[in-house]
C-alpha positions, 0 to 999 in steps of 0.5 A: 544194857546188855550184859557183856557175857550175854549168850550169843548162839543161837543168835536170832533167838537170843537177840529176840529174847533180849529185845523182849526183855526191854519191852514192859509186858505185864498182863493186859499191857501187851500192846508194845510187845505185840507191836514189836512182834508185828514189826518183825513180821512186816520186816520179813513180809509176813502177814498177820491177823488179830482178834478182838482180844488182842491175840496175834497170829503170824503166817509164815510161808513154808521153806522151799520144797516144804510147801505141801506139808501141813501147817504147824502152830507154834504157840506162846503167850506175850505177857509175864508175871511181874514180881520184884523184891521189896528193895528193888525200884522197878516199874513193870509198866515202864522199865526194861529188865536189868539182865545178869549172866551168872554161873551159867544162868540168865536172870534179872536183877531182883525181878522176874525174868519173863523167860516164862514165856519170853524165851518161847516167844523169842524162839518163835520169832527166830523161826521166822527171821532165821533163813537157815531154819527149814519148816512147813507152813507156820502159824505163830500164835501169840496169846495175851493175858495168860498169867492172870487166868489164861484170858487170851486163850479163853477168848481166842477166835479159833478161826485165826488158826488152820493148823492141826498140829501145835507145838507149845513152848511154855514148859520149863524143864529141858529133856521133858516132853509134856502131853497134859496139863491141869485145869483150874479155877479160883475165887475172890472172897470179900467181907466188910468189917466196921473199924473202931478207935483203939483203946488208949493203952493198946500198943500198935505194931507193924509186922513184916515177913520177908526172905521166903522164896515164893514161886509158881503155884503149880509147878512148885506147889509140891516143894512145900514153900512157905506161904507168907499169909499162913506164917503171918497169921500163925504169929498172931493166931490165938493171941487175946485182944489182937486188933488188925488194922491192915493186911497186904500179902501176895501179888497174884493168884498163881504166885505162892506169896513170899512177903507182906505186912500186917499192922495190928494193935494188942494189949501191953501184956500181950506185947511183952511176949510178942517178939518171943512168939514171932521168933518161935514161929520163925524157928519152928518154920525153919525146921520144916521149910525147904532150904530155899526158904532159909532166909525167912525173917520177921520184922516187928516195928512200932506203928501208928494208926487210928482205927482197927477191927475189933478183937472178935472180928480180927480173931475171925480173920486169923481163924479164916487164914488158919483154916484155909487150905493151901498146898498139895491135896492129892498126888497121882495114884499112878505116878505118886509124888512125881505128879500132883493131881490136885492143889490149892494156893492161898495167894493174896490177903488184903485188909484196908479200912475194914475191906477184907479180901482173900484170893485163892486158886486151885488146879486139877487133872480130874474136875470131879476130884476137885469138887470136895475141895471146892465144897470145903472152901465154899463151906468155910466162906459161908461159915465166916460170912464171906462173899464169894466171886468165882474166877473163870476156870479153864479146862485141863489137857488130858494126856494122849500117850498115843499122840503121833506128835509125841511118838515123833518127838520121842524118836527124834530126841533119842536120835539127836541126844542118845536118850529118851525124853521124860514124857510128863503131864504138868501141874500147871495151866498151859493154854493147850487144854483151852486151845484143844477145846476150841480145835479138838483135832489138834495134836499137841506137844509142849517142851522148853528149856530149863527155867527155875523160880518162875513167878518169883524174883529168883526166876532164871534161865539155864543157858546151856539148855537153850541151844539143845532146845533150839536144835530139837525144835528146828529138827522137829519142824524139818521133819514135820 
C-alpha cells in the first residue's frame, strides 16, 4: 500500500518507482520487472530488443526538432540487493516492499529499498512516458544480474546499442558527477571437515550477533563498519577446546556482513568465562566502531546438536577468520581518504555438516596494485588447505577528466544550481567499465540522487534530492 505522504513530483518518476517496488526483483529473477518495463514501452509504441542474457534496450524516438542529434544511452540495472532484518517476515521472490516516508526520506520496512538502482530505472521510464521531456534519440538500457557480480553487463550483446554517449544513473550522492569506478574480483573458499561426537561433558551453545549496520562493501568500506564474521570469530578465538558445529553469517559478496549465528561446544571450564569474554568483545568493539554500529549485541543461548568439528579443526577455522583481511587496504595518493584505491570484504561464512565456505570480494582502481593482496589471500588459502574458486572479475572505468560530457555536465550544474559539482570516481563496481570495454567510443557520465545504506535494511532515499536530479537529467538531455 502506498504511503499517504508518498512524494508526488516529478510525477512520472515517482509513479514508476512505486510500481517497481511492488514487483519482486532479486538478481536473476528479473523477468517480472522486465515485463513491466516492456509493457510501458509497448503502451507508448516504442520498440524494444533483448539479448540471450535478458538485458533489455528500449528505443525511444527523439522529441520533435531533435531527430538529427546523436543517440544517448540511459543505463540502469533491474535487480536489487535483498537484505532484511531477522525479525522481518519477507519473501523477496514474492512479496512487494512496504514503503515508509519519514523525516524527508523514503525507506522500506526493515528491508532494502531497491533505490539502488530502482530510482534510476524509474527515471529512465519517466523519460519515455513524460511528454514534456525534450530529448534526442534514446536507448534505455536495463541490465540484469548486476548485484551478484555485474553478470548482465559482462555478457551484454553490444550490438544492441548504437549510441556513443551514455548516462549511468546508478551513483548515490547528489551534486556529485562520477567519471570512474573500480574493477573487482573475488573468491569462494571451501574445505570439507570430518565431524565427531561431542564429549559427554561438553556444553553446547548458540551465539548470535546482531545490531550492526552492515552496508555496501564498496562505497561504505571506508566507514569501518563492524564485520559480523570477524566479531563472532573474535569471541571464540584462542579458547581451548572449542568445537564448532555450524556457522551462518553474511548474505552476499558485496554486503558487509551484519548478523549471523555460530553453534559450538566447549568444556565446562571454558563455559564459565564465556559470557564475560563475549561482553568484553562487545565493549571493546563499541569503543572503536562507528556510531552506526552502536546497537551491537550478542545473544548466547544453550543449543542442542549431536556432532561438531574437532577442536583442532575448529581452531583452524577461527585462525582463518582472524587472519583473513577485511576493509580498506590503500587510499588514493592524490586524494587521500577521499578515495579508496583498494579494499576487500570478508562477506560470507558457512559451516554445515562439516562443509566450510568463505566468500570474499575485492575492489581496485589499479589491477596491479591489487596483486599483493590477491597473493596474500591465496597464500592464506593454501596454508589452511582451502580449495579456491575464483569469481569472474570485471574491469574498472578509468577516470577521463577530458570527457566532453563531463565538461557539459559541470557547466550545466553550475548554471542550474549556482555551484560546481564535485567530480569523483567511486569505490564501487558500476557497469560503466564493462560497457566501455565493449564500446570503447563511449563517453560516460554517472550521477544520481542521494541514497544511504544501500545493500542494508537501513537503505533510504533522500526525497528532496530527486527533484533536482530529475531537473539536471532532463536539462542535460535537452542540450545533448
